[in-house]
N, C-alpha and C positions, 0 to 999 in steps of 0.2 A: 486727505488721506494720501499716503505715499503711493506713487505709481506702482502698479503691479500687485498692490494689497487689495483684497476683496473688502467690500463695504462692511460685511459682517465677518469678523475674524474669529475663527474657532479657537480653542484653548490650546490645541496642539501647535497650531501656526503661531499663536502668540508666545507660547513657551519656546519654541524654536528660535524666534526673533530675539528673545531675551534670555540671559542666563538663568540658571536654577536658583539663584539667590536674588531674586528681584524684590527690591524694596521701593516703596512709593517715593522716597527722598531721592533715590538714585534716578528714578524716571523724571521726577520734577527738575532735578539739576540738568538733565540732558535736553530738556524743552526750552525753546525760545519763548520770549514774552508773548509773541503772537500765538503760538501754540497754547500757552497757558491760559490765554483768554478764550480758547475754543471750547465748545461743548461736546460731550461724547453722548450719542444716543444709545442708552442702555435697554431700550425697549425690546430689542430681540432677545434679551436674556432675562427679562422680567416675567414674573408670573401675574398676568393681568387679571386672572380669575382667582386671585387670593382671597381667603375668607377675611371678613372684617366684622367687628361687632360695635354697636353704638355704644357711646360712653355711659349710657344709663342702663345697659342691659344687666339683668340680674345675674349674680354670681352663679346660681345653679344652671341657668341656661349657658353660660360661658363654659362651665364644667362639662355639660353635655357635648359641646363643640368639640372640646379637647378629647373626651372619652370616646365619642362615636366617630370623630373623623381622624383620630390618631395624630392630632396636631401637636407641635411643640411650641408654637407661638401664634398669637393673633394680633392683628393690627387693630387698634381702637380708634374709631372716628366719631366726629361730632355731627351735628344736624346738617352741616354743609358738606359732608363727606370728606372733610379735611382730617388728615392723620393728627391725632392728639397724643398717641402713645402705642405701647406694645405691651402685651401681657404674655407672660410665658406659663407653660404647664406647671412649672415649680412655684410661680406666684400663686396660681390658683390652689395648689396642693396646700401651700402654707396658710392660705386665707381660710381654707376649709378647715384645716386642723385647729387653727386658732379659734375659729368660730365654734367649733365643737368643744374645745377645751375651755372656752370662757364660761358657758353656761355651767359646766360642771364645777369650775373654780367657784362661781358665785354660790351654787348649791352647797358646796363644801363649806364655804365661809358662813353661810346661814346656819347650817347644821352645827358647826363648831360654836357659832355665837349662841345658839339655843341650848347646847350642852353646858355651856359655861354660865348661863343665865341662872340666878337663884330661883329656886322653885318655891312657890307660895304653898303653904300647907292649908289644906281645907279645914275650916273650923268645924268642930262637932258640936 
């Protein structure tokens, strides 16, 4: 870290140090090879208590997380608690809509099929 800079840099100090039109490419070009090989600890800026769901969690339960907690996205983890994906509220909404539409479509298709089927007359 540069002399005089705190270990944890707030956004205001960061923005003062760089111009308003900050681009990753500009920052990368301004860094030396040694600086590019360094790591940045983002832990102070992370939400370590973020909600996660197991990859085999039922869609209904995932929907409850979104509805009850007001979430926009959830991290999906495997049995080793490693991140395997992210699901958004929009993903869940679309999945639920398609799940509700599909049985209705099958019902309509069956109904139309039965309507077009020739009827057998009962013999007298």
